[in-house]
C-alpha positions as CSV (number, residue, x, y, z in Angstrom):
1,M,-46.1,-45.5,42.0
2,T,-44.8,-46.8,38.7
3,F,-42.2,-44.9,36.5
4,V,-42.4,-45.7,33.3
5,D,-39.9,-45.2,31.4
6,S,-40.7,-43.2,27.9
7,K,-37.7,-43.1,26.5
8,N,-37.8,-47.9,26.5
9,I,-40.3,-46.6,25.0
10,N,-40.0,-45.1,21.9
11,N,-37.8,-46.9,21.3
12,E,-39.8,-49.8,21.3
13,R,-42.2,-48.2,18.8
14,E,-39.9,-47.1,16.6
15,R,-38.2,-51.2,16.6
16,E,-41.7,-52.2,15.7
17,E,-42.6,-49.4,13.2
18,S,-39.2,-50.2,11.5
19,D,-40.0,-53.8,11.2
20,R,-42.8,-52.9,9.6
21,M,-42.2,-50.9,7.6
22,K,-39.2,-53.7,6.3
23,E,-42.3,-56.1,5.7
24,L,-44.2,-53.7,3.6
25,L,-41.1,-52.5,1.3
26,K,-39.5,-55.0,1.4
27,V,-35.6,-56.4,1.2
28,D,-34.3,-56.9,-2.1
29,M,-30.5,-57.6,-3.5
30,R,-28.5,-53.8,-4.0
31,L,-27.9,-53.4,-7.2
32,V,-25.4,-50.7,-8.4
33,E,-25.9,-48.5,-11.8
34,T,-22.8,-48.9,-14.2
35,L,-21.7,-48.2,-17.7
36,F,-23.8,-51.2,-18.4
37,G,-26.7,-51.5,-16.6
38,A,-27.1,-52.8,-13.3
39,D,-24.8,-55.3,-11.3
40,L,-24.8,-56.4,-8.2
41,T,-22.9,-55.5,-5.2
42,V,-21.3,-57.5,-2.6
43,N,-20.8,-56.0,1.0
44,D,-17.4,-56.9,3.2
45,V,-17.8,-60.1,4.3
46,G,-18.4,-61.9,0.0
47,D,-22.6,-62.2,0.5
48,V,-24.8,-60.5,-2.1
49,S,-25.5,-57.1,-0.1
50,S,-28.7,-56.0,0.4
51,V,-31.2,-53.1,0.8
52,E,-34.4,-52.5,2.8
53,G,-37.2,-50.3,3.7
54,E,-37.5,-47.1,1.5
55,I,-34.3,-47.2,-0.3
56,N,-35.6,-50.8,-1.8
57,L,-38.4,-49.4,-3.0
58,A,-36.0,-46.3,-4.9
59,Q,-34.0,-48.3,-6.4
60,A,-37.9,-50.9,-7.6
61,V,-39.2,-47.8,-8.8
62,L,-36.0,-47.0,-11.0
63,H,-36.0,-50.3,-12.6
64,R,-39.5,-49.9,-12.8
65,L,-38.7,-47.3,-15.3
66,R,-35.6,-48.6,-16.9
67,T,-37.1,-51.9,-17.8
68,I,-38.6,-52.0,-21.6
69,K,-42.3,-53.2,-20.5
70,G,-42.1,-56.1,-21.6
71,E,-39.2,-57.1,-21.7
72,L,-39.7,-59.4,-18.3
73,F,-41.8,-61.3,-20.7
74,D,-39.9,-64.9,-20.4
75,T,-39.7,-64.8,-16.6
76,G,-43.7,-64.7,-16.3
77,H,-43.8,-60.6,-15.6
78,P,-45.5,-59.7,-18.7
79,S,-46.3,-55.9,-18.0
80,Y,-43.4,-55.3,-16.0
81,G,-41.6,-52.3,-17.0
82,S,-42.4,-49.1,-18.6
83,T,-42.6,-47.2,-22.2
84,L,-40.5,-44.7,-22.0
85,Y,-38.1,-46.1,-24.8
86,D,-40.9,-45.7,-26.7
87,F,-39.7,-41.4,-26.4
88,I,-36.1,-42.1,-28.1
89,G,-36.0,-40.0,-31.3
90,E,-38.8,-37.3,-30.2
91,P,-37.9,-34.2,-29.8
92,N,-37.6,-32.1,-26.6
93,N,-40.7,-30.6,-26.0
94,D,-43.5,-29.7,-24.1
95,L,-45.8,-32.2,-25.6
96,T,-42.8,-35.1,-25.6
97,R,-42.3,-34.3,-21.9
98,E,-46.2,-34.4,-21.6
99,R,-46.5,-37.8,-22.1
100,I,-42.7,-39.1,-20.4
101,K,-44.9,-38.0,-17.2
102,L,-47.8,-40.2,-17.9
103,S,-46.0,-42.5,-19.2
104,V,-43.9,-42.8,-15.8
105,R,-47.7,-42.1,-13.9
106,N,-49.1,-45.1,-15.4
107,T,-45.6,-47.2,-14.9
108,L,-46.1,-46.2,-11.4
109,I,-49.3,-47.6,-10.8
110,D,-48.4,-51.4,-10.9
111,E,-45.9,-50.2,-7.8
112,T,-47.8,-52.2,-4.4
113,R,-45.7,-50.6,-2.6
114,I,-46.4,-46.8,-2.8
115,R,-49.9,-45.6,-1.6
116,E,-49.7,-42.3,-3.8
117,I,-47.8,-40.3,-6.4
118,L,-47.1,-37.5,-5.0
119,N,-45.0,-35.4,-8.2
120,V,-44.2,-36.2,-11.4
121,K,-41.5,-33.0,-13.2
122,V,-40.0,-33.5,-16.4
123,T,-37.9,-31.0,-17.2
124,S,-35.6,-30.0,-20.2
125,R,-31.4,-30.7,-19.5
126,S,-31.3,-28.2,-22.9
127,L,-28.3,-25.2,-22.6
128,S,-30.4,-23.0,-23.6
129,D,-27.8,-20.5,-22.5
130,E,-25.8,-20.1,-25.8
131,K,-22.1,-19.7,-23.3
132,Q,-22.8,-22.9,-21.6
133,Y,-22.7,-24.3,-24.8
134,A,-19.7,-23.2,-26.4
135,R,-17.9,-24.2,-22.8
136,A,-19.3,-27.8,-22.6
137,L,-18.2,-27.6,-27.0
138,N,-14.8,-26.2,-26.1
139,T,-14.8,-28.6,-22.8
140,A,-15.3,-31.0,-25.4
141,R,-12.8,-30.7,-28.0
142,S,-10.0,-29.5,-25.3
143,K,-10.0,-32.7,-23.0
144,E,-9.5,-29.9,-20.2
145,T,-9.4,-31.7,-16.6
146,L,-12.7,-31.5,-14.8
147,T,-13.7,-32.3,-10.8
148,A,-15.8,-35.1,-10.1
149,S,-18.1,-32.8,-9.8
150,E,-17.7,-30.8,-12.9
151,M,-17.4,-34.0,-14.4
152,V,-21.1,-35.3,-13.2
153,E,-22.7,-32.1,-14.2
154,E,-21.5,-31.9,-17.3
155,E,-21.5,-36.0,-18.3
156,I,-23.7,-35.2,-21.0
157,A,-22.1,-32.1,-22.7
158,I,-18.7,-33.6,-22.3
159,T,-19.5,-36.1,-24.9
160,D,-21.3,-34.4,-26.4
161,P,-23.0,-30.9,-26.2
162,R,-24.9,-31.6,-28.4
163,M,-26.5,-34.6,-26.4
164,A,-27.6,-32.1,-23.9
165,L,-30.6,-30.7,-26.2
166,S,-32.2,-34.6,-26.1
167,T,-31.7,-35.2,-22.4
168,V,-34.7,-34.9,-19.6
169,D,-34.4,-34.9,-15.5
170,I,-37.3,-37.4,-14.7
171,E,-38.1,-36.6,-10.4
172,V,-40.2,-37.7,-8.5
173,S,-42.4,-37.9,-5.2
174,V,-43.5,-40.7,-3.4
175,L,-45.6,-42.0,-0.5
176,P,-44.9,-45.6,0.4
177,I,-47.1,-47.7,1.7
178,G,-47.1,-47.1,5.6
179,S,-45.4,-44.0,6.0
180,S,-45.5,-40.6,5.5
181,T,-42.4,-39.9,4.6
182,P,-42.8,-39.1,0.6
183,I,-39.5,-40.9,-1.1
184,N,-38.4,-38.6,-3.9
185,I,-36.4,-39.6,-7.1
186,S,-34.6,-38.3,-10.2
187,F,-32.5,-39.6,-12.5
188,P,-31.9,-38.8,-16.5
189,F,-32.8,-40.3,-19.5
190,R,-32.1,-39.4,-23.0
191,L,-34.5,-38.9,-25.7
192,E,-32.0,-39.9,-28.2
193,V,-28.9,-42.6,-28.6
194,A,-25.6,-41.9,-27.7
């Protein structure tokens, strides 16, 4: 009689699947967003930190969308990037948001590690409620102390409450190659320069 250790078989399958996903989605240097753009991070040993798998794909999607198309021409990547920055100065209305959605889809088509673009949603971050707008304006004027979560939520309104009227939130859901689990990515994009 032969006994099969299903726990070891499952662990082996999980390791193989993890290795396969690393190979498909690759490994890259970990970047962190700062006020001045993206910067490398360093681990505890002093080496450059890395990201792999789904996190690397999410980072790659963000950087592809935040890079101006043609910006990397001199490095041999003339079509890398997006046309999102063409929308700066455009009004925050339905037509602009639909055009942004199309731009995001067209950009993501070039990412070979994405099997399917499940959803692209672009919503206005406008402060339509007058009370909310007045609160943000008063906060900006009085510079009251905010908690970290309030600071994140009202970051744009604190700088200039009117900036919230020209900011959209872009939400992307993609299915990576070799996976049945979607990756969801969300980030703000300003239609006006502060």
